[in-house]
N, C-alpha and C positions, 0 to 999 in steps of 0.2 A: 766191797763197799756197796751198800744198798742205794740205788738211785730212786726207787719208788717201792710201793707195796709188793709188786711182783717181779721187779727187775733188779739185777745186780750188775755192777760194772764188768765183771769177768765175762758175762754172756754177750755184752755189747762189744767187747774188744777181742773175743775169741776168734782165732783164725787157724785153720789147719795148715794153710800155706805158710803163715808166719812161723808156726811151730816147726814145720818141716825144714824151712830155710834158716831157722835160728834168728828170726827178726823179732825184736822186742816191740810189741805193738802197744805202747803205753801213751795215753793222752797227756798233753800238757795241762796246766791249770786252766787255761782258756778253753781248751777242747773239752775238758771235764765239765766246765760250766755250761757249754753248749749241749753236751750230752744230757745233763740234768734237765735243762729246759725242754729238750726234745722228748725225753722219756716222760717227764711229768706232764707236759702239755699235750702230747700227741699219743705216744705209745701206750701209756697206762690208761688213758681214757678209752682207747680202742680195745685194750684188753678187758676193761670193765664192761664194755658194750657187747663184744662178740665172743668173749671167752678166750681160752688159751691161745697165745700166738707165739711163734718161734721167730727169733731174730736170726736170719740166715747170713746177714752181713751188717756190721755196724761200723764202729770207728776203724779207720785204716790210716796208719801213718804214711807219709809219702813213699817210703821204701817198699812197704807192703802194697800200696796202691799201684806202684809201678810194676811190681812182681806179678800182680794179677791182671795187668793190662787195663787198669782203670783210667778214667779221664783225668787229666792233670788239673781240671777244675772241679773235681768231685767234692761234693759237700761232705762225703764220708770222711775226708781228710781234715775237715774242720770240726768234726764231732756234731755235725748238723743233720746227718742222714742215717737211716737204717733201711734195710730190706727186710720185710716181714712176711710171714705166711701164717695162715689159719688152718688148722686141721681139726676135723670133727668126725668121730667114728671111722677113723682110718682114711678119710677122704679130705683132699685139699680143697678149700673153698675160699680163695683169696678175693673173689668178687664181693664176698660178705664184708671184708675190710674196706674195700673201695667204696661200696655203697654206704656203709656205716659212717665213714668220714664225711662224705658229701651230704648225707641225710641229716647229720647231727651238727653241721656247721662247725666242725673242728678246725681250728686255726692251723694252717700249714703253709709252707713255702711252695713246695713242689710235690706232686703225687704222680707217680708213673705206674701204669698198668704194664708190667714187663712181660712181653711175649705171651699174650692171651692169658693173663692172670697166673703166670708161673710164680710170680712174687709181686709184692707191691713195694715200690721205693717211696719213702716218705721223708720229707725234710722239714725243718723248722729253722727260721732265721729270726733271732731276737730283734734285729733292726727293722726288717721289712719282709712280710710274707706276701708273696705274689698270688697265692692260691692258683698256681699253674697246674693244670691237669693235662697229662700227655699219655700216649701209648707208644711203647717201644716195639719195633718189628725189624725183621731183616729185609733189606732192600734187594734189588735184583743182583747186586754184587756180593750178597751175603754180609753186608755191613749193617751194624745197628743204626737205625734211623728212628726218628720220632715224629709223631703227628698229633694233632689235637683230636679228641674223640669226635668232634663235630665234623671232621674231615671224612668220616665214614658215611655221612648222610648223602644219599643219592636221590636225585629227583627223577621221576619217571615222565 
């Protein structure tokens, strides 16, 4: 099923873990609606602006989400979030995605620079988009933690 000019449902629901564990990762009708809104409103405009992007993680049903250790509140389970990467000439440049979204005032709920631009998590919520920007990092106990980009600013 085509979700937009450059994206099909199978790439948004693909999971090697689901395949390996025999988990059917099929969205419900409501989740499919959310995926269409996300792809048409955020992912396709980013693709149009920066070039080819890869969806490294998209929709996850609760069983798959638990299998990979995802948050129980993950927007991936609602069809509202994807993790994306941009590759150009064999180099990953996910900061280009991050900057493009902010510079072009693309509507989103949450955008997370995951572990120094290893990938960009982006979500969209039809009801209310917070435009929340975060950075994910590992704390002193090697647990994932989040901070606002402005928390990096130091005064001398």
